[in-house]
Backbone as numpy.savetxt, mean C-alpha at the origin, in Angstrom:
# Nx Ny Nz CAx CAy CAz Cx Cy Cz
-2.91 8.65 5.02 -4.03 8.09 5.40 -4.35 7.07 4.61
-3.34 6.22 4.29 -3.58 4.86 3.50 -3.94 3.76 4.13
-3.76 3.59 5.40 -4.16 2.28 6.21 -5.77 2.58 5.93
-6.65 3.55 6.53 -7.72 3.33 6.09 -8.58 3.28 4.82
-8.02 3.82 3.72 -8.34 3.10 2.41 -7.67 1.53 2.12
-6.59 1.04 2.68 -6.44 -0.37 2.35 -7.58 -1.07 3.10
-7.62 -0.94 4.19 -9.21 -1.60 5.21 -10.25 -1.55 4.26
-10.47 -0.26 3.59 -11.58 -0.45 2.71 -11.46 -1.49 1.34
-10.54 -1.38 0.80 -10.46 -2.00 -0.71 -10.26 -3.69 0.00
-9.37 -3.93 0.99 -9.79 -5.55 1.62 -10.77 -6.02 2.10
-11.50 -5.18 1.88 -12.95 -5.81 2.50 -13.60 -5.84 0.98
-13.49 -5.32 0.10 -13.73 -5.65 -1.43 -13.14 -6.93 -1.83
-11.76 -6.69 -1.57 -10.89 -7.79 -2.42 -11.17 -9.37 -1.78
-11.10 -9.17 -0.62 -10.89 -10.35 0.13 -12.20 -11.59 -0.32
-13.69 -10.93 -0.44 -14.49 -11.89 -1.10 -13.92 -12.47 -2.25
-13.45 -11.57 -2.97 -13.48 -12.12 -4.54 -12.12 -12.74 -4.72
-11.20 -12.78 -3.62 -9.53 -13.44 -3.90 -9.54 -13.64 -2.37
-9.29 -15.00 -2.35 -8.92 -15.56 -0.66 -7.29 -15.35 -0.43
-6.69 -14.98 -1.41 -5.52 -14.61 -1.03 -5.22 -13.30 -1.19
-5.89 -12.05 -1.34 -5.78 -11.14 -0.76 -5.11 -10.66 0.69
-3.86 -9.48 0.74 -3.58 -9.42 1.77 -2.93 -7.80 1.89
-2.65 -7.32 3.13 -2.43 -6.20 3.20 -0.72 -6.16 3.06
-0.15 -4.84 2.58 1.62 -5.06 2.37 1.76 -3.56 2.97
2.91 -3.59 3.59 3.53 -2.56 4.42 4.87 -1.92 3.64
4.66 -0.76 2.73 5.93 -0.36 2.11 6.88 0.43 2.79
8.17 -0.01 3.31 8.91 0.55 3.89 10.29 0.71 3.54
10.95 1.71 4.18 12.64 1.31 3.68 13.34 -0.02 4.10
14.24 -0.52 3.09 14.56 -1.44 3.38 15.88 -1.32 4.45
16.41 -0.10 4.44 17.69 -0.13 5.36 17.04 0.86 6.53
17.66 1.50 7.13 17.30 2.60 8.17 17.13 4.06 7.27
16.32 4.06 6.77 16.37 5.68 5.69 14.51 6.13 6.82
15.02 7.43 6.59 13.96 8.09 7.35 12.56 7.75 6.55
12.48 8.21 5.49 11.18 8.02 4.51 11.41 7.78 3.28
9.76 7.08 2.69 9.74 6.34 1.51 9.39 7.86 0.59
9.61 7.77 -1.21 9.45 8.75 -2.16 8.99 8.28 -3.20
7.46 8.73 -3.11 6.62 8.35 -4.26 7.05 9.09 -5.36
6.63 8.20 -6.86 6.90 9.53 -7.82 5.95 10.56 -8.12
4.92 10.51 -7.55 3.47 11.71 -7.35 4.12 12.80 -6.96
4.29 13.62 -7.71 4.79 15.18 -7.74 4.49 15.88 -6.20
3.12 15.62 -5.54 2.87 16.70 -4.71 2.46 15.57 -3.37
2.63 14.54 -3.57 3.09 13.28 -2.39 3.97 14.25 -0.73
3.22 14.05 0.02 3.95 14.50 1.36 4.86 13.06 1.69
5.75 13.78 2.73 6.71 12.82 3.31 5.99 11.18 3.24
6.21 10.14 3.32 5.72 9.05 4.07 6.73 8.43 4.79
6.55 7.70 5.83 7.30 6.89 6.38 7.17 5.22 6.13
6.15 4.93 5.88 5.63 3.72 5.32 4.51 4.16 4.51
3.89 3.21 3.87 2.87 2.89 3.24 2.05 1.45 3.08
0.59 1.63 3.10 -0.10 0.35 3.39 -1.24 0.26 2.31
-0.75 -1.06 1.58 -1.76 -1.19 0.02 -2.38 -2.63 0.28
-2.98 -2.98 -0.75 -3.53 -4.25 -0.44 -3.01 -4.97 -1.79
-2.45 -6.49 -1.60 -2.20 -7.33 -2.43 -3.09 -8.47 -2.85
-3.54 -8.33 -4.24 -4.38 -9.43 -4.65 -3.60 -10.57 -5.25
-3.98 -11.32 -6.08 -3.45 -12.57 -6.71 -2.56 -12.10 -8.43
-2.75 -10.58 -8.45 -2.30 -10.29 -9.65 -1.97 -8.80 -9.42
-2.68 -8.09 -8.75 -2.49 -6.72 -8.83 -2.09 -6.28 -7.11
-1.63 -4.53 -7.02 -1.75 -4.09 -5.96 -2.74 -2.82 -6.11
-3.10 -2.68 -5.03 -4.03 -1.87 -5.11 -4.21 -0.57 -3.96
-3.97 0.68 -4.08 -3.94 1.80 -3.16 -4.44 3.29 -3.86
-4.19 3.86 -3.22 -4.26 5.62 -3.71 -3.58 5.82 -4.62
-2.14 5.11 -5.02 -1.61 5.91 -6.04 -1.83 4.98 -7.72
-2.73 3.66 -7.41 -3.15 3.05 -8.85 -4.25 3.62 -8.86
-4.96 3.74 -8.11 -6.47 4.11 -8.32 -7.19 2.74 -8.64
-8.53 2.48 -8.58 -9.05 1.72 -8.44 -9.00 0.23 -9.31
-8.32 0.55 -10.58 -7.84 -0.54 -11.55 -6.69 -1.30 -10.62
-5.93 -0.81 -9.86 -4.76 -1.66 -9.40 -3.46 -1.36 -10.48
-2.73 -2.04 -10.22 -1.36 -2.33 -11.00 -0.85 -3.29 -10.90
-0.58 -4.42 -11.82 0.29 -5.21 -11.89 1.43 -5.09 -10.99
1.27 -6.38 -10.37 2.17 -6.68 -9.16 3.54 -6.22 -9.47
3.81 -7.01 -10.08 5.68 -6.81 -11.02 6.11 -5.73 -11.27
5.13 -4.65 -11.76 5.36 -3.18 -11.83 5.03 -2.03 -11.07
4.82 -2.69 -10.04 4.31 -1.60 -9.25 5.14 -0.89 -8.58
6.46 -1.22 -8.03 7.24 -0.56 -7.58 7.96 0.59 -8.31
8.49 0.36 -9.84 8.96 0.63 -10.58 8.39 1.83 -11.22
6.73 1.37 -11.05 5.80 2.74 -11.54 5.47 3.75 -10.69
5.67 3.58 -9.30 4.87 4.35 -8.83 6.06 4.95 -7.43
7.37 4.45 -7.55 8.19 4.82 -6.46 9.57 5.21 -6.88
10.13 6.02 -6.31 11.33 6.45 -6.42 12.44 5.52 -5.81
13.26 5.58 -5.96 14.36 4.22 -5.63 13.80 2.74 -5.28
13.25 2.24 -5.91 12.51 0.96 -5.48 13.41 -0.09 -4.89
14.53 -0.14 -5.32 15.46 -0.96 -4.72 15.69 -0.95 -3.75
15.75 -0.02 -2.57 15.44 0.54 -1.03 14.62 0.22 -0.24
13.61 -0.15 -0.95 12.05 -0.51 -0.44 11.66 -2.18 -0.29
10.67 -2.30 0.84 10.49 -3.79 1.04 9.43 -3.59 1.31
8.32 -4.76 1.04 6.99 -4.71 1.32 6.73 -5.90 2.17
6.35 -5.82 3.20 5.88 -6.85 4.22 4.60 -7.25 4.17
3.95 -8.36 4.66 2.79 -8.77 4.77 2.04 -8.13 6.34
1.09 -7.53 6.30 0.57 -7.22 7.06 -1.05 -7.04 7.21
-1.36 -6.97 8.67 -3.25 -7.40 8.71 -3.45 -6.08 8.65
-4.42 -5.59 7.69 -4.47 -4.04 7.54 -5.27 -3.75 8.77
-6.19 -4.30 9.24 -6.50 -3.67 10.51 -6.11 -3.39 11.72
-4.39 -3.92 11.59 -3.72 -3.53 12.82 -2.54 -2.58 12.32
-2.56 -1.92 11.00 -1.97 -0.82 11.07 -2.34 0.71 10.93
-1.93 1.42 11.73 -2.37 2.66 12.18 -4.05 2.74 12.64
-3.70 1.83 13.97 -5.32 1.85 14.20 -5.71 3.23 15.16
-5.14 4.17 15.43 -5.53 5.33 15.64 -6.56 6.26 14.86
-5.99 5.67 13.46 -6.66 6.68 12.54 -7.84 5.73 12.38
-9.03 6.87 12.01 -10.33 6.70 11.59 -10.23 5.95 10.19
-11.36 4.88 10.21 -11.59 4.85 9.16 -12.15 5.45 8.00
-12.04 5.40 7.02 -13.05 6.08 5.74 -14.03 6.47 6.08
-14.87 5.61 6.34 -16.52 5.64 6.38 -16.92 6.18 7.95
-16.14 6.83 8.78 -16.31 7.35 10.01 -16.17 8.55 9.99
């Protein structure tokens, strides 16, 4: 349920940082899923987060976020096999309710 959280984070980040945007992490090749370094994480096919000028913020990083240049190495297995594409967080997983609903 990363997309609803990304929408909440984006609403907080955007007024403070006009450059804030959503990112979707997905396999670079036709792999089935992506692997976090968290030992209890379920299988994910993609993951949505928020990028600000200097940080990436999501459920993995917590509210403090993570320096953008270290995010993939710190939180993901096989970061070389991943890509992050810019997305509108309002359009990702639209069938999933927002956190506050």
